[in-house]
N, C-alpha and C positions, 0 to 999 in steps of 0.2 A: 504494500500500500504506500502511496506517496507520503513523505514526511515533510516537515517544515522546509520551505524553499523549493519544493517540487510541486509545480502547478499542474492542475488537471490537463492543461493544453499540451503538456509534454508527453502525454500518453496517446499513442496513435489511435485514431478513430477509423475503423474499417467500414466498408460499405455495408449497409443494412443494419448497422449498430447505432442505436440512438443513445447518446450519453445524457443522462438526467442528473442535474445538480440540484439536490433537494436541500433547500435553505430554510432554516427556521428564523423567525423574526428575533430581534434583540430583546433584551430584558425590558419588562413592562414597568410602569410606574409603581412605586413602592406599595401603595394600598392594595394592589392586585397580585403581589407576589405570594406564592404558596396558596393561591386561591384558585378554585375552579372557575376560571374566567369565561371560557367557552365563547358564547355569543356577545359578551359584554365588549363594547367597542372602545377599548382603552388605548392610551398613548404609551409610547416608550418612555423609559426613565432617561435621565441624562447619560447614564452608563450604557443603556441600550442603544442610544444614538451613536455613541462612540464605538460600540461593538459593531454596529451596522457599517460604520465608516471603515473600520479595519477589515471587515469581511469583504467589502467592495474592493478595497485596496489589494487584498490577497488575490481576488478573482480578476483583477484588471487585465492581466495578460491573456485571459481566456477569451477566445472568439466565441461569442454566443449567437446562435442562429435564431434563438427565441428566448423571451423573458416573460414569465407569467407570474401573476401575483393574486393573492386573496384580496377581496374588496375591503377587508377590515383594516382599521387605521394603523395598528401595530405592524402589519405586514407592508402596507403602503409606505409608511415612514422608513421601514427597514430597506425596502427596495430602492428608494430614491437615490442614495449614493451610487449604487451599482448601475442604475439606469443612466445616471449622469456620466459615469466613466465609460459606459459602453455606447453612449450616444443614441440610445433608442428608448422609445416609450414602452413600458411593460403592458402586456395585455392582461386585463383583469378578468378572472374567471370566477363566477359565483360558486361553482362547485368546490372551490378551494377554501371556503369558510371553515372555521374551526367547528368541531362537533358541538352540538347543543347538549349541555349537561343537565337540562331539566331542573329539578328541584335542588340539585347541588350547585347551580349557578350562583356565584357570589360567595359561596361558603369557603372558609379557610379549611385547610387540611385537618386541623384539630377539631373543627366543628363537625366535619363529616364523620370523624371517628367517634365523637361524643353522641351524635344524633343517630347514626346508622350502624355503629359498632363495626366499621369497615376501615381499614387503613387506606389512605389515599393512593398508595402504591398498587392497590388492587383494582384501580378504576377501569382498566381494560377488561378484566374478568367480569366485573360488575356490569359494565355496559353490555358485554356479550350475553350475559344471562338475564338481562332485563332488570337488574337490581337497582337501577337509578331511576326513581320515579319521574315520569314525564320527559325523560331524555330521548334524544334521537335514537332510533333503533339501529343496530349494526347493519342490517340489510339496507336500510335507507342511506346510511352513511357510506357504505360500500358502493352503492349505486351512483350517488352523486359524485363521489371522488373518482370512481371508475370511469364515469362519463367524461370528466375533465381530463383524465389520463388518456383515454382513447382519442380525444380530440387532439391533444398535444402530440401523441405518437403518429397520428394520421397526417398531421401538418408537417412534421419534422422527421421523416424517416432518414436515418443515417446522419443526423445532425446533433448539435450540442445545445441543450436547452436548460435554463435555470428556472426553478419554481420556488418562489418565496411564499411560504405559508406558515403552518402551525405544527406544534408537536404531535397533536392527534392526527392531523392530516398526513404528515410524513409517515407516521406509523401505519396508517391505512394504505398509503401508497406502497410501502414496503410489503405489507401483507398481501396486496394484490399482485405485485410484481414477483414476489418470491413464492406465491401460492402457499402461504402459511396462515394459520388461524390468527386473528387479531390479538388475542391474549398473549400469544408467543412474542409479540413485539415489545412486551414489557421488559424483555431482556436487552433491548437496545436503548441506550441513553440518547436522548436528542436534546442537546443543550441549546440555550439561547444563542443566536447568531452562529449556528454550526452549519457545516456543509457535509452532506453525504453524497457519494457519487455512485450511481448505478448504471451499468451498461445493459441495455435491453436489445435483444435480438428476438426474432419471431419464435425461436424454440429454445432460447437460453437467456437467462438473466444473471448477471454477476455484480456483486457489491464490490466496488473498487476502493471505497473509502467510507468510513462511518464516523459521524459525529466529530469531525475535526473542527476545532475552534481556533481560528488564527489570532484572536485577541488574548488567548491564554498562554502563558509560558509552559513549555513542556516540563514534565517532572524530571 
C-alpha cells in the first residue's frame, strides 16, 4: 500500500479499472463530535477545515476525471479545497447523504448507551437488525448509495474518481464493492479527512489503501 509521499497517481491505472478515492469529510464542529449526526447539516470545526486543506494538498498531484460530493455542508466544505486545486466543480449526488439515524439522531454516544443499552461501536449491527428506531433501513441505504455508485462507474469506466462523503456512506460503498455484509465494515476505521482507494474492475475489486490521513503524523 502507498505510504506517506507516495501519491495514488503513481500507481498505474489499466484499462477497464476504475480507481475510486473514497474521502471522508473533516472533523465537525465540537457540539456534534461523538454524536450520531446523520442527517443533521452541521459545519466543520476549524481543525476540520485544516484537515480538508491538507487532504486536498496531498491529492493535488492526482489527475481526477471526476469529483463527486454529498449535498451536506460538512462534505461541501471539505471538498472545496480539493475542487479549487483541481480546477473543477464537484458534482453533487443526493445518494451520497449520510445515513439517517432515526431516533438516535443528535444523541451522544453515552446517551445511546444509557437509553438503549447498546455501545455506539455496534451501530452497524444495530442498523442491520433494525435496532435503531425510525432509522433508514439497510436495504434503502444500500439502494440509494448503490445507485450513486452505479452512476459514477457508468460515467467513468477506467478513470480516476474522488467521492467526498461520510463515514457511513464509505462503509456502505465498501460493503457493496467488496460484497461483504455491512456489519463487517465495523472492522474498518474511517477517520475524518481520510482517503481510501479502491480499484474496481467488472469481476474484481481491490482495496489499495485504507483510511490514510495525510494530516496525521505516522506513528
